[in-house]
A tleap script that builds the chain and sets N, CA, C and O, in Angstrom:
source leaprc.protein.ff14SB
mol = sequence {
  NMET SER ILE HIE CYS LEU ILE SER GLY THR
  LEU TYR LYS ASP PRO GLN SER ARG THR SER
  ALA SER GLY LYS PRO PHE CYS THR ALA GLN
  LEU ARG THR GLU GLN ASP GLY GLN SER VAL
  TRP CYS SER VAL ILE CYS PHE ASP THR ALA
  ALA CYS GLU GLU LEU MET ARG CYS HIE ALA
  GLY ASP ALA VAL ALA ALA GLN GLY ARG LEU
  LYS ILE SER THR TYR GLU LYS ASN GLY GLU
  VAL ARG PRO SER LEU ASP ILE THR ALA SER
  SER ILE LEU PRO LEU LYS PRO LYS PRO ARG
  GLU ARG LYS PRO ARG GLN ALA ARG THR GLY
  GLY ARG GLU PHE ASP PRO ARG ASP LEU TYR
  GLY ALA SER GLY GLN HIE GLN ALA ASP GLU
  ASP PHE PHE ASN ASP PRO CYS PRO CILE
}
set mol.1.N position { -83.462 0.843 -28.413 }
set mol.1.CA position { -83.406 2.235 -28.052 }
set mol.1.C position { -82.074 2.811 -28.535 }
set mol.1.O position { -81.024 2.184 -28.393 }
set mol.2.N position { -82.135 3.994 -29.097 }
set mol.2.CA position { -80.947 4.652 -29.612 }
set mol.2.C position { -80.729 5.957 -28.850 }
set mol.2.O position { -81.659 6.745 -28.674 }
set mol.3.N position { -79.510 6.175 -28.406 }
set mol.3.CA position { -79.153 7.402 -27.697 }
set mol.3.C position { -78.243 8.214 -28.613 }
set mol.3.O position { -77.242 7.709 -29.121 }
set mol.4.N position { -78.605 9.469 -28.816 }
set mol.4.CA position { -77.764 10.363 -29.624 }
set mol.4.C position { -76.866 11.126 -28.661 }
set mol.4.O position { -77.338 11.637 -27.646 }
set mol.5.N position { -75.562 11.210 -28.974 }
set mol.5.CA position { -74.635 11.854 -28.035 }
set mol.5.C position { -73.618 12.713 -28.763 }
set mol.5.O position { -73.421 12.606 -29.973 }
set mol.6.N position { -72.987 13.561 -27.982 }
set mol.6.CA position { -71.824 14.342 -28.398 }
set mol.6.C position { -70.815 14.166 -27.283 }
set mol.6.O position { -71.068 14.558 -26.144 }
set mol.7.N position { -69.678 13.580 -27.602 }
set mol.7.CA position { -68.673 13.296 -26.584 }
set mol.7.C position { -67.323 13.794 -27.073 }
set mol.7.O position { -67.008 13.716 -28.261 }
set mol.8.N position { -66.534 14.303 -26.143 }
set mol.8.CA position { -65.202 14.792 -26.515 }
set mol.8.C position { -64.157 14.091 -25.672 }
set mol.8.O position { -64.423 13.663 -24.549 }
set mol.9.N position { -62.973 13.981 -26.229 }
set mol.9.CA position { -61.878 13.335 -25.534 }
set mol.9.C position { -60.616 13.407 -26.360 }
set mol.9.O position { -60.514 14.199 -27.298 }
set mol.10.N position { -59.646 12.564 -25.999 }
set mol.10.CA position { -58.348 12.533 -26.655 }
set mol.10.C position { -58.168 11.201 -27.364 }
set mol.10.O position { -58.476 10.149 -26.804 }
set mol.11.N position { -57.672 11.243 -28.595 }
set mol.11.CA position { -57.416 10.012 -29.332 }
set mol.11.C position { -56.261 9.260 -28.692 }
set mol.11.O position { -55.198 9.832 -28.449 }
set mol.12.N position { -56.470 7.976 -28.419 }
set mol.12.CA position { -55.440 7.156 -27.789 }
set mol.12.C position { -54.377 6.734 -28.791 }
set mol.12.O position { -53.185 6.771 -28.486 }
set mol.13.N position { -54.801 6.331 -29.990 }
set mol.13.CA position { -53.900 5.935 -31.077 }
set mol.13.C position { -54.352 6.638 -32.344 }
set mol.13.O position { -55.422 7.246 -32.390 }
set mol.14.N position { -53.524 6.545 -33.365 }
set mol.14.CA position { -53.951 7.057 -34.665 }
set mol.14.C position { -55.164 6.262 -35.147 }
set mol.14.O position { -55.213 5.046 -34.960 }
set mol.15.N position { -56.139 6.927 -35.764 }
set mol.15.CA position { -57.290 6.209 -36.322 }
set mol.15.C position { -56.853 5.225 -37.402 }
set mol.15.O position { -55.821 5.411 -38.046 }
set mol.16.N position { -57.643 4.188 -37.589 }
set mol.16.CA position { -57.326 3.181 -38.598 }
set mol.16.C position { -58.430 3.128 -39.648 }
set mol.16.O position { -59.617 3.127 -39.321 }
set mol.17.N position { -58.022 3.083 -40.900 }
set mol.17.CA position { -58.952 2.940 -42.009 }
set mol.17.C position { -59.071 1.455 -42.330 }
set mol.17.O position { -58.072 0.740 -42.410 }
set mol.18.N position { -60.296 1.010 -42.510 }
set mol.18.CA position { -60.540 -0.410 -42.763 }
set mol.18.C position { -61.556 -0.569 -43.887 }
set mol.18.O position { -62.145 0.401 -44.363 }
set mol.19.N position { -61.742 -1.812 -44.293 }
set mol.19.CA position { -62.734 -2.135 -45.312 }
set mol.19.C position { -63.556 -3.318 -44.824 }
set mol.19.O position { -63.001 -4.311 -44.355 }
set mol.20.N position { -64.876 -3.215 -44.933 }
set mol.20.CA position { -65.760 -4.296 -44.487 }
set mol.20.C position { -65.699 -5.468 -45.466 }
set mol.20.O position { -65.121 -5.359 -46.548 }
set mol.21.N position { -66.296 -6.574 -45.075 }
set mol.21.CA position { -66.320 -7.758 -45.933 }
set mol.21.C position { -67.046 -7.478 -47.247 }
set mol.21.O position { -66.751 -8.095 -48.270 }
set mol.22.N position { -68.000 -6.541 -47.213 }
set mol.22.CA position { -68.732 -6.186 -48.432 }
set mol.22.C position { -67.991 -5.148 -49.275 }
set mol.22.O position { -68.460 -4.772 -50.349 }
set mol.23.N position { -66.831 -4.682 -48.789 }
set mol.23.CA position { -66.030 -3.732 -49.554 }
set mol.23.C position { -66.272 -2.278 -49.212 }
set mol.23.O position { -65.721 -1.392 -49.866 }
set mol.24.N position { -67.091 -2.010 -48.195 }
set mol.24.CA position { -67.386 -0.631 -47.817 }
set mol.24.C position { -66.311 -0.118 -46.855 }
set mol.24.O position { -66.004 -0.794 -45.873 }
set mol.25.N position { -65.727 1.071 -47.117 }
set mol.25.CA position { -64.698 1.609 -46.226 }
set mol.25.C position { -65.307 2.180 -44.940 }
set mol.25.O position { -66.415 2.715 -44.948 }
set mol.26.N position { -64.567 2.057 -43.845 }
set mol.26.CA position { -64.942 2.655 -42.572 }
set mol.26.C position { -63.663 2.892 -41.783 }
set mol.26.O position { -62.598 2.416 -42.175 }
set mol.27.N position { -63.754 3.616 -40.684 }
set mol.27.CA position { -62.566 3.831 -39.857 }
set mol.27.C position { -62.941 3.736 -38.381 }
set mol.27.O position { -64.091 3.943 -37.994 }
set mol.28.N position { -61.932 3.416 -37.571 }
set mol.28.CA position { -62.132 3.223 -36.144 }
set mol.28.C position { -61.089 4.008 -35.357 }
set mol.28.O position { -60.021 4.343 -35.870 }
set mol.29.N position { -61.420 4.291 -34.106 }
set mol.29.CA position { -60.494 4.982 -33.218 }
set mol.29.C position { -60.906 4.710 -31.777 }
set mol.29.O position { -62.037 4.313 -31.496 }
set mol.30.N position { -59.964 4.932 -30.878 }
set mol.30.CA position { -60.210 4.838 -29.446 }
set mol.30.C position { -60.102 6.228 -28.845 }
set mol.30.O position { -59.085 6.905 -28.998 }
set mol.31.N position { -61.149 6.645 -28.166 }
set mol.31.CA position { -61.220 7.967 -27.571 }
set mol.31.C position { -61.204 7.813 -26.058 }
set mol.31.O position { -61.955 7.010 -25.504 }
set mol.32.N position { -60.359 8.573 -25.395 }
set mol.32.CA position { -60.260 8.525 -23.934 }
set mol.32.C position { -60.809 9.825 -23.374 }
set mol.32.O position { -60.396 10.912 -23.778 }
set mol.33.N position { -61.745 9.705 -22.439 }
set mol.33.CA position { -62.291 10.865 -21.755 }
set mol.33.C position { -62.243 10.584 -20.256 }
set mol.33.O position { -62.135 9.427 -19.850 }
set mol.34.N position { -62.319 11.598 -19.453 }
set mol.34.CA position { -62.250 11.418 -18.006 }
set mol.34.C position { -63.529 11.856 -17.342 }
set mol.34.O position { -64.166 12.829 -17.745 }
set mol.35.N position { -63.898 11.101 -16.297 }
set mol.35.CA position { -65.023 11.494 -15.461 }
set mol.35.C position { -64.678 11.138 -14.029 }
set mol.35.O position { -64.370 9.985 -13.727 }
set mol.36.N position { -64.727 12.119 -13.149 }
set mol.36.CA position { -64.399 11.937 -11.730 }
set mol.36.C position { -63.020 11.318 -11.543 }
set mol.36.O position { -62.828 10.481 -10.661 }
set mol.37.N position { -62.059 11.724 -12.368 }
set mol.37.CA position { -60.700 11.243 -12.238 }
set mol.37.C position { -60.448 9.865 -12.818 }
set mol.37.O position { -59.323 9.370 -12.743 }
set mol.38.N position { -61.459 9.230 -13.393 }
set mol.38.CA position { -61.295 7.914 -14.010 }
set mol.38.C position { -61.415 8.024 -15.518 }
set mol.38.O position { -62.198 8.814 -16.046 }
set mol.39.N position { -60.619 7.213 -16.197 }
set mol.39.CA position { -60.691 7.182 -17.659 }
set mol.39.C position { -61.901 6.384 -18.112 }
set mol.39.O position { -62.196 5.311 -17.585 }
set mol.40.N position { -62.587 6.926 -19.091 }
set mol.40.CA position { -63.688 6.210 -19.742 }
set mol.40.C position { -63.281 6.083 -21.203 }
set mol.40.O position { -62.972 7.080 -21.854 }
set mol.41.N position { -63.280 4.852 -21.720 }
set mol.41.CA position { -62.857 4.586 -23.091 }
set mol.41.C position { -64.066 4.509 -24.003 }
set mol.41.O position { -65.087 3.911 -23.663 }
set mol.42.N position { -63.933 5.116 -25.152 }
set mol.42.CA position { -65.004 5.118 -26.151 }
set mol.42.C position { -64.438 4.545 -27.448 }
set mol.42.O position { -63.423 5.018 -27.958 }
set mol.43.N position { -65.094 3.545 -27.960 }
set mol.43.CA position { -64.745 3.012 -29.276 }
set mol.43.C position { -65.559 3.780 -30.300 }
set mol.43.O position { -66.787 3.818 -30.225 }
set mol.44.N position { -64.880 4.386 -31.251 }
set mol.44.CA position { -65.542 5.198 -32.274 }
set mol.44.C position { -65.424 4.471 -33.606 }
set mol.44.O position { -64.348 4.004 -33.977 }
set mol.45.N position { -66.545 4.380 -34.323 }
set mol.45.CA position { -66.543 3.815 -35.668 }
set mol.45.C position { -67.300 4.786 -36.575 }
set mol.45.O position { -68.357 5.298 -36.204 }
set mol.46.N position { -66.758 5.031 -37.753 }
set mol.46.CA position { -67.365 5.958 -38.714 }
set mol.46.C position { -67.597 5.235 -40.034 }
set mol.46.O position { -66.691 4.597 -40.570 }
set mol.47.N position { -68.810 5.339 -40.549 }
set mol.47.CA position { -69.129 4.827 -41.877 }
set mol.47.C position { -69.339 5.975 -42.861 }
set mol.47.O position { -69.186 5.794 -44.069 }
set mol.48.N position { -69.689 7.148 -42.349 }
set mol.48.CA position { -69.912 8.324 -43.177 }
set mol.48.C position { -68.575 8.786 -43.778 }
set mol.48.O position { -67.575 8.895 -43.070 }
set mol.49.N position { -68.571 9.051 -45.067 }
set mol.49.CA position { -67.338 9.414 -45.768 }
set mol.49.C position { -66.700 10.681 -45.203 }
set mol.49.O position { -65.492 10.716 -44.968 }
set mol.50.N position { -67.503 11.717 -44.985 }
set mol.50.CA position { -66.960 12.982 -44.466 }
set mol.50.C position { -66.410 12.795 -43.056 }
set mol.50.O position { -65.358 13.345 -42.729 }
set mol.51.N position { -67.104 12.028 -42.215 }
set mol.51.CA position { -66.628 11.784 -40.849 }
set mol.51.C position { -65.328 10.980 -40.877 }
set mol.51.O position { -64.419 11.246 -40.090 }
set mol.52.N position { -65.233 10.003 -41.775 }
set mol.52.CA position { -63.995 9.213 -41.903 }
set mol.52.C position { -62.831 10.094 -42.321 }
set mol.52.O position { -61.742 9.998 -41.755 }
set mol.53.N position { -63.052 10.947 -43.304 }
set mol.53.CA position { -61.981 11.822 -43.778 }
set mol.53.C position { -61.494 12.741 -42.659 }
set mol.53.O position { -60.291 12.954 -42.505 }
set mol.54.N position { -62.425 13.280 -41.885 }
set mol.54.CA position { -62.052 14.182 -40.794 }
set mol.54.C position { -61.305 13.432 -39.695 }
set mol.54.O position { -60.322 13.937 -39.154 }
set mol.55.N position { -61.769 12.232 -39.366 }
set mol.55.CA position { -61.102 11.432 -38.338 }
set mol.55.C position { -59.702 11.021 -38.777 }
set mol.55.O position { -58.783 11.001 -37.959 }
set mol.56.N position { -59.527 10.694 -40.047 }
set mol.56.CA position { -58.222 10.250 -40.532 }
set mol.56.C position { -57.200 11.390 -40.578 }
set mol.56.O position { -56.000 11.130 -40.656 }
set mol.57.N position { -57.652 12.647 -40.530 }
set mol.57.CA position { -56.733 13.785 -40.460 }
set mol.57.C position { -56.147 13.946 -39.057 }
set mol.57.O position { -55.138 14.627 -38.878 }
set mol.58.N position { -56.780 13.319 -38.066 }
set mol.58.CA position { -56.353 13.449 -36.671 }
set mol.58.C position { -55.313 12.387 -36.327 }
set mol.58.O position { -55.176 11.382 -37.024 }
set mol.59.N position { -54.591 12.629 -35.252 }
set mol.59.CA position { -53.542 11.720 -34.803 }
set mol.59.C position { -53.646 11.494 -33.305 }
set mol.59.O position { -54.383 12.198 -32.614 }
set mol.60.N position { -52.908 10.514 -32.804 }
set mol.60.CA position { -52.899 10.206 -31.380 }
set mol.60.C position { -52.573 11.459 -30.577 }
set mol.60.O position { -51.644 12.195 -30.910 }
set mol.61.N position { -53.337 11.696 -29.523 }
set mol.61.CA position { -53.130 12.863 -28.671 }
set mol.61.C position { -53.989 14.051 -29.033 }
set mol.61.O position { -54.101 14.986 -28.240 }
set mol.62.N position { -54.605 14.048 -30.214 }
set mol.62.CA position { -55.471 15.157 -30.616 }
set mol.62.C position { -56.786 15.104 -29.846 }
set mol.62.O position { -57.317 14.026 -29.580 }
set mol.63.N position { -57.302 16.268 -29.495 }
set mol.63.CA position { -58.614 16.374 -28.871 }
set mol.63.C position { -59.665 16.427 -29.974 }
set mol.63.O position { -59.555 17.228 -30.902 }
set mol.64.N position { -60.681 15.578 -29.874 }
set mol.64.CA position { -61.753 15.540 -30.870 }
set mol.64.C position { -63.102 15.396 -30.177 }
set mol.64.O position { -63.185 14.981 -29.021 }
set mol.65.N position { -64.146 15.746 -30.902 }
set mol.65.CA position { -65.514 15.512 -30.464 }
set mol.65.C position { -66.162 14.606 -31.500 }
set mol.65.O position { -65.964 14.777 -32.703 }
set mol.66.N position { -66.936 13.641 -31.021 }
set mol.66.CA position { -67.646 12.715 -31.908 }
set mol.66.C position { -69.137 12.823 -31.613 }
set mol.66.O position { -69.554 12.848 -30.455 }
set mol.67.N position { -69.923 12.887 -32.663 }
set mol.67.CA position { -71.373 12.969 -32.532 }
set mol.67.C position { -71.974 11.772 -33.239 }
set mol.67.O position { -71.566 11.437 -34.351 }
set mol.68.N position { -72.938 11.125 -32.606 }
set mol.68.CA position { -73.581 9.991 -33.243 }
set mol.68.C position { -74.388 9.148 -32.275 }
set mol.68.O position { -74.792 9.615 -31.210 }
set mol.69.N position { -74.621 7.887 -32.662 }
set mol.69.CA position { -75.397 6.953 -31.835 }
set mol.69.C position { -74.489 6.304 -30.798 }
set mol.69.O position { -73.356 5.925 -31.096 }
set mol.70.N position { -75.002 6.184 -29.581 }
set mol.70.CA position { -74.227 5.661 -28.463 }
set mol.70.C position { -74.802 4.339 -27.987 }
set mol.70.O position { -76.016 4.181 -27.860 }
set mol.71.N position { -73.899 3.382 -27.723 }
set mol.71.CA position { -74.267 2.109 -27.114 }
set mol.71.C position { -73.438 1.981 -25.841 }
set mol.71.O position { -72.209 2.046 -25.892 }
set mol.72.N position { -74.096 1.800 -24.707 }
set mol.72.CA position { -73.411 1.702 -23.426 }
set mol.72.C position { -73.337 0.248 -22.998 }
set mol.72.O position { -74.324 -0.485 -23.069 }
set mol.73.N position { -72.148 -0.165 -22.550 }
set mol.73.CA position { -71.966 -1.526 -22.035 }
set mol.73.C position { -70.923 -1.472 -20.920 }
set mol.73.O position { -70.414 -0.398 -20.599 }
set mol.74.N position { -70.607 -2.609 -20.337 }
set mol.74.CA position { -69.593 -2.690 -19.288 }
set mol.74.C position { -68.616 -3.806 -19.612 }
set mol.74.O position { -68.920 -4.716 -20.383 }
set mol.75.N position { -67.440 -3.720 -19.009 }
set mol.75.CA position { -66.464 -4.795 -19.112 }
set mol.75.C position { -65.779 -4.926 -17.762 }
set mol.75.O position { -65.839 -4.018 -16.932 }
set mol.76.N position { -65.130 -6.058 -17.550 }
set mol.76.CA position { -64.469 -6.302 -16.280 }
set mol.76.C position { -62.962 -6.353 -16.479 }
set mol.76.O position { -62.458 -7.034 -17.372 }
set mol.77.N position { -62.251 -5.617 -15.624 }
set mol.77.CA position { -60.791 -5.616 -15.679 }
set mol.77.C position { -60.273 -5.654 -14.243 }
set mol.77.O position { -60.606 -4.796 -13.426 }
set mol.78.N position { -59.458 -6.656 -13.953 }
set mol.78.CA position { -58.901 -6.843 -12.614 }
set mol.78.C position { -60.000 -6.913 -11.549 }
set mol.78.O position { -59.838 -6.382 -10.451 }
set mol.79.N position { -61.094 -7.556 -11.870 }
set mol.79.CA position { -62.202 -7.716 -10.932 }
set mol.79.C position { -63.061 -6.480 -10.764 }
set mol.79.O position { -63.980 -6.477 -9.945 }
set mol.80.N position { -62.785 -5.435 -11.519 }
set mol.80.CA position { -63.543 -4.195 -11.425 }
set mol.80.C position { -64.390 -4.016 -12.677 }
set mol.80.O position { -63.892 -4.166 -13.793 }
set mol.81.N position { -65.661 -3.697 -12.497 }
set mol.81.CA position { -66.567 -3.472 -13.623 }
set mol.81.C position { -66.430 -2.016 -14.062 }
set mol.81.O position { -66.543 -1.093 -13.254 }
set mol.82.N position { -66.185 -1.834 -15.351 }
set mol.82.CA position { -65.981 -0.494 -15.898 }
set mol.82.C position { -66.943 -0.238 -17.050 }
set mol.82.O position { -67.372 -1.173 -17.726 }
set mol.83.N position { -67.286 1.050 -17.276 }
set mol.83.CA position { -68.175 1.365 -18.402 }
set mol.83.C position { -67.420 1.358 -19.724 }
set mol.83.O position { -66.225 1.648 -19.779 }
set mol.84.N position { -68.133 1.024 -20.774 }
set mol.84.CA position { -67.584 1.062 -22.126 }
set mol.84.C position { -68.615 1.736 -23.022 }
set mol.84.O position { -69.810 1.450 -22.939 }
set mol.85.N position { -68.147 2.615 -23.861 }
set mol.85.CA position { -69.031 3.337 -24.772 }
set mol.85.C position { -68.631 3.031 -26.203 }
set mol.85.O position { -67.452 3.101 -26.550 }
set mol.86.N position { -69.604 2.693 -27.033 }
set mol.86.CA position { -69.394 2.467 -28.460 }
set mol.86.C position { -70.197 3.514 -29.209 }
set mol.86.O position { -71.415 3.598 -29.055 }
set mol.87.N position { -69.521 4.306 -30.016 }
set mol.87.CA position { -70.167 5.394 -30.745 }
set mol.87.C position { -70.055 5.145 -32.239 }
set mol.87.O position { -68.958 4.973 -32.770 }
set mol.88.N position { -71.195 5.129 -32.911 }
set mol.88.CA position { -71.217 5.124 -34.367 }
set mol.88.C position { -71.351 6.585 -34.775 }
set mol.88.O position { -72.446 7.149 -34.771 }
set mol.89.N position { -70.235 7.179 -35.121 }
set mol.89.CA position { -70.167 8.631 -35.331 }
set mol.89.C position { -70.681 9.035 -36.704 }
set mol.89.O position { -70.338 8.431 -37.721 }
set mol.90.N position { -71.510 10.071 -36.707 }
set mol.90.CA position { -71.969 10.652 -37.970 }
set mol.90.C position { -71.165 11.903 -38.318 }
set mol.90.O position { -71.162 12.346 -39.466 }
set mol.91.N position { -70.476 12.475 -37.311 }
set mol.91.CA position { -69.585 13.603 -37.582 }
set mol.91.C position { -68.475 13.648 -36.536 }
set mol.91.O position { -68.650 13.245 -35.386 }
set mol.92.N position { -67.326 14.155 -36.980 }
set mol.92.CA position { -66.132 14.284 -36.148 }
set mol.92.C position { -65.670 15.728 -36.235 }
set mol.92.O position { -65.656 16.319 -37.315 }
set mol.93.N position { -65.294 16.296 -35.095 }
set mol.93.CA position { -64.811 17.670 -35.064 }
set mol.93.C position { -63.495 17.721 -34.294 }
set mol.93.O position { -63.480 17.450 -33.093 }
set mol.94.N position { -62.388 18.064 -34.960 }
set mol.94.CA position { -61.132 18.254 -34.227 }
set mol.94.C position { -61.258 19.497 -33.346 }
set mol.94.O position { -61.710 20.542 -33.814 }
set mol.95.N position { -60.863 19.392 -32.077 }
set mol.95.CA position { -61.024 20.507 -31.152 }
set mol.95.C position { -59.786 21.379 -31.038 }
set mol.95.O position { -59.899 22.573 -30.761 }
set mol.96.N position { -58.631 20.820 -31.243 }
set mol.96.CA position { -57.396 21.589 -31.174 }
set mol.96.C position { -56.567 21.274 -32.414 }
set mol.96.O position { -55.677 20.425 -32.363 }
set mol.97.N position { -56.850 21.947 -33.522 }
set mol.97.CA position { -56.066 21.649 -34.719 }
set mol.97.C position { -54.612 22.023 -34.511 }
set mol.97.O position { -54.294 23.015 -33.854 }
set mol.98.N position { -53.749 21.223 -35.072 }
set mol.98.CA position { -52.330 21.506 -34.977 }
set mol.98.C position { -52.017 22.731 -35.824 }
set mol.98.O position { -52.524 22.863 -36.939 }
set mol.99.N position { -51.179 23.637 -35.298 }
set mol.99.CA position { -50.856 24.828 -36.085 }
set mol.99.C position { -50.058 24.461 -37.329 }
set mol.99.O position { -49.158 23.623 -37.294 }
set mol.100.N position { -50.417 25.116 -38.425 }
set mol.100.CA position { -49.694 24.882 -39.676 }
set mol.100.C position { -48.392 25.654 -39.655 }
set mol.100.O position { -48.305 26.735 -39.072 }
set mol.101.N position { -47.395 25.098 -40.288 }
set mol.101.CA position { -46.127 25.791 -40.407 }
set mol.101.C position { -46.305 26.926 -41.406 }
set mol.101.O position { -46.722 26.705 -42.543 }
set mol.102.N position { -45.993 28.122 -40.978 }
set mol.102.CA position { -46.155 29.271 -41.852 }
set mol.102.C position { -44.851 29.560 -42.573 }
set mol.102.O position { -43.777 29.592 -41.973 }
set mol.103.N position { -44.972 29.765 -43.854 }
set mol.103.CA position { -43.823 30.126 -44.670 }
set mol.103.C position { -44.012 31.571 -45.104 }
set mol.103.O position { -45.141 32.000 -45.341 }
set mol.104.N position { -42.938 32.320 -45.212 }
set mol.104.CA position { -43.078 33.713 -45.644 }
set mol.104.C position { -43.637 33.782 -47.057 }
set mol.104.O position { -43.265 32.999 -47.932 }
set mol.105.N position { -44.535 34.731 -47.258 }
set mol.105.CA position { -45.132 34.909 -48.578 }
set mol.105.C position { -44.178 35.678 -49.473 }
set mol.105.O position { -43.446 36.557 -49.018 }
set mol.106.N position { -44.197 35.340 -50.727 }
set mol.106.CA position { -43.358 36.028 -51.695 }
set mol.106.C position { -44.246 36.557 -52.810 }
set mol.106.O position { -45.223 35.925 -53.211 }
set mol.107.N position { -43.877 37.725 -53.295 }
set mol.107.CA position { -44.624 38.319 -54.397 }
set mol.107.C position { -44.421 37.490 -55.655 }
set mol.107.O position { -43.352 36.920 -55.876 }
set mol.108.N position { -45.453 37.432 -56.467 }
set mol.108.CA position { -45.366 36.710 -57.743 }
set mol.108.C position { -44.825 37.659 -58.799 }
set mol.108.O position { -45.589 38.303 -59.517 }
set mol.109.N position { -43.530 37.739 -58.887 }
set mol.109.CA position { -42.905 38.710 -59.792 }
set mol.109.C position { -42.143 38.052 -60.916 }
set mol.109.O position { -41.546 38.745 -61.740 }
set mol.110.N position { -42.144 36.739 -60.972 }
set mol.110.CA position { -41.411 36.056 -62.023 }
set mol.110.C position { -39.910 36.213 -61.869 }
set mol.110.O position { -39.184 36.152 -62.861 }
set mol.111.N position { -39.427 36.413 -60.653 }
set mol.111.CA position { -38.003 36.510 -60.403 }
set mol.111.C position { -37.431 37.904 -60.539 }
set mol.111.O position { -36.229 38.084 -60.344 }
set mol.112.N position { -38.253 38.912 -60.870 }
set mol.112.CA position { -37.728 40.260 -61.013 }
set mol.112.C position { -38.140 41.091 -59.795 }
set mol.112.O position { -39.096 40.762 -59.092 }
set mol.113.N position { -37.403 42.160 -59.567 }
set mol.113.CA position { -37.732 43.078 -58.475 }
set mol.113.C position { -39.035 43.792 -58.817 }
set mol.113.O position { -39.267 44.134 -59.977 }
set mol.114.N position { -39.883 44.018 -57.822 }
set mol.114.CA position { -41.149 44.689 -58.052 }
set mol.114.C position { -41.242 45.906 -57.150 }
set mol.114.O position { -41.061 45.809 -55.936 }
set mol.115.N position { -41.521 47.040 -57.745 }
set mol.115.CA position { -41.709 48.271 -56.997 }
set mol.115.C position { -43.104 48.783 -57.333 }
set mol.115.O position { -43.368 49.119 -58.488 }
set mol.116.N position { -44.014 48.852 -56.342 }
set mol.116.CA position { -45.385 49.280 -56.658 }
set mol.116.C position { -45.455 50.685 -57.232 }
set mol.116.O position { -46.449 51.028 -57.872 }
set mol.117.N position { -44.424 51.517 -57.022 }
set mol.117.CA position { -44.428 52.871 -57.591 }
set mol.117.C position { -44.334 52.840 -59.106 }
set mol.117.O position { -44.678 53.813 -59.775 }
set mol.118.N position { -43.864 51.713 -59.650 }
set mol.118.CA position { -43.766 51.593 -61.105 }
set mol.118.C position { -45.143 51.641 -61.761 }
set mol.118.O position { -45.254 51.961 -62.945 }
set mol.119.N position { -46.181 51.330 -61.008 }
set mol.119.CA position { -47.529 51.352 -61.565 }
set mol.119.C position { -47.984 52.770 -61.908 }
set mol.119.O position { -48.776 52.957 -62.831 }
set mol.120.N position { -47.490 53.770 -61.174 }
set mol.120.CA position { -47.948 55.140 -61.347 }
set mol.120.C position { -46.887 56.059 -61.935 }
set mol.120.O position { -47.038 57.279 -61.880 }
set mol.121.N position { -45.882 55.538 -62.463 }
set mol.121.CA position { -44.826 56.371 -63.034 }
set mol.121.C position { -43.650 56.496 -62.085 }
set mol.121.O position { -43.705 56.034 -60.946 }
set mol.122.N position { -42.605 57.113 -62.555 }
set mol.122.CA position { -41.357 57.196 -61.791 }
set mol.122.C position { -41.503 58.018 -60.523 }
set mol.122.O position { -40.824 57.740 -59.535 }
set mol.123.N position { -42.360 59.011 -60.523 }
set mol.123.CA position { -42.460 59.881 -59.350 }
set mol.123.C position { -43.285 59.260 -58.236 }
set mol.123.O position { -43.228 59.722 -57.097 }
set mol.124.N position { -44.035 58.240 -58.539 }
set mol.124.CA position { -44.889 57.645 -57.520 }
set mol.124.C position { -46.215 58.380 -57.394 }
set mol.124.O position { -47.051 57.994 -56.577 }
set mol.125.N position { -46.428 59.426 -58.179 }
set mol.125.CA position { -47.657 60.204 -58.136 }
set mol.125.C position { -48.464 59.928 -59.395 }
set mol.125.O position { -47.898 59.721 -60.469 }
set mol.126.N position { -49.766 59.927 -59.265 }
set mol.126.CA position { -50.640 59.771 -60.418 }
set mol.126.C position { -50.687 61.096 -61.158 }
set mol.126.O position { -50.921 62.141 -60.551 }
set mol.127.N position { -50.468 61.059 -62.457 }
set mol.127.CA position { -50.489 62.270 -63.273 }
set mol.127.C position { -51.941 62.608 -63.592 }
set mol.127.O position { -52.571 61.958 -64.426 }
set mol.128.N position { -52.471 63.644 -62.911 }
set mol.128.CA position { -53.863 64.040 -63.111 }
set mol.128.C position { -53.954 65.084 -64.222 }
set mol.128.O position { -53.003 65.817 -64.494 }
set mol.129.N position { -55.089 65.126 -64.835 }
set mol.129.CA position { -55.356 66.131 -65.855 }
set mol.129.C position { -55.548 67.474 -65.159 }
set mol.129.O position { -56.414 67.596 -64.292 }
set mol.130.N position { -54.757 68.486 -65.522 }
set mol.130.CA position { -54.805 69.781 -64.850 }
set mol.130.C position { -56.162 70.460 -64.986 }
set mol.130.O position { -56.622 71.096 -64.038 }
set mol.131.N position { -56.816 70.340 -66.143 }
set mol.131.CA position { -58.107 71.001 -66.356 }
set mol.131.C position { -59.206 70.452 -65.475 }
set mol.131.O position { -60.211 71.123 -65.238 }
set mol.132.N position { -59.025 69.247 -64.991 }
set mol.132.CA position { -60.052 68.618 -64.157 }
set mol.132.C position { -60.268 69.395 -62.854 }
set mol.132.O position { -61.389 69.463 -62.350 }
set mol.133.N position { -59.198 69.980 -62.313 }
set mol.133.CA position { -59.300 70.676 -61.045 }
set mol.133.C position { -59.590 72.174 -61.202 }
set mol.133.O position { -59.828 72.855 -60.204 }
set mol.134.N position { -59.575 72.694 -62.423 }
set mol.134.CA position { -59.798 74.115 -62.632 }
set mol.134.C position { -61.214 74.432 -63.068 }
set mol.134.O position { -61.451 75.549 -63.529 }
set mol.135.N position { -62.139 73.553 -62.958 }
set mol.135.CA position { -63.513 73.850 -63.366 }
set mol.135.C position { -64.206 74.689 -62.305 }
set mol.135.O position { -63.878 74.593 -61.123 }
set mol.136.N position { -65.173 75.520 -62.726 }
set mol.136.CA position { -65.863 76.382 -61.765 }
set mol.136.C position { -66.729 75.560 -60.814 }
set mol.136.O position { -67.310 74.547 -61.206 }
set mol.137.N position { -66.808 76.005 -59.570 }
set mol.137.CA position { -67.591 75.290 -58.553 }
set mol.137.C position { -69.006 75.835 -58.562 }
set mol.137.O position { -69.194 77.025 -58.310 }
set mol.138.N position { -70.003 75.019 -58.839 }
set mol.138.CA position { -71.385 75.503 -58.858 }
set mol.138.C position { -71.939 75.591 -57.429 }
set mol.138.O position { -72.077 74.576 -56.746 }
set mol.139.N position { -72.249 76.794 -56.994 }
set mol.139.CA position { -72.816 76.973 -55.655 }
set mol.139.C position { -74.143 77.643 -55.742 }
set mol.139.O position { -74.782 77.882 -54.717 }
savepdb mol mol.pdb
quit
């Protein structure tokens, strides 16, 4: 039985890019989500090239959503049975992209001063043909 899911959480560590024994690239990550105040850990694995590229752009602490096939299991820690989720992701969506550093834009002037009024002559006005405005109005 296969369960299709969409789960969101926070990356615990930076994703890792790996190569299978057959030479096929894939990537893995650990996703932490909370339910009822308890952490639920999800192991994410991506074989799809686009999903791998998107996951590798993310870093520890980023919020992401993973969509794909889900396998549910349990593990025991300190005598307590806990849920474990394994997701074979077909797509990854970063939920809070980091803001890009903005740099001031500069005009492409080749190092010279640029005045847009130079396009229309020294006065800054377009020189219209005088006869154009003196034609009779047909009414």
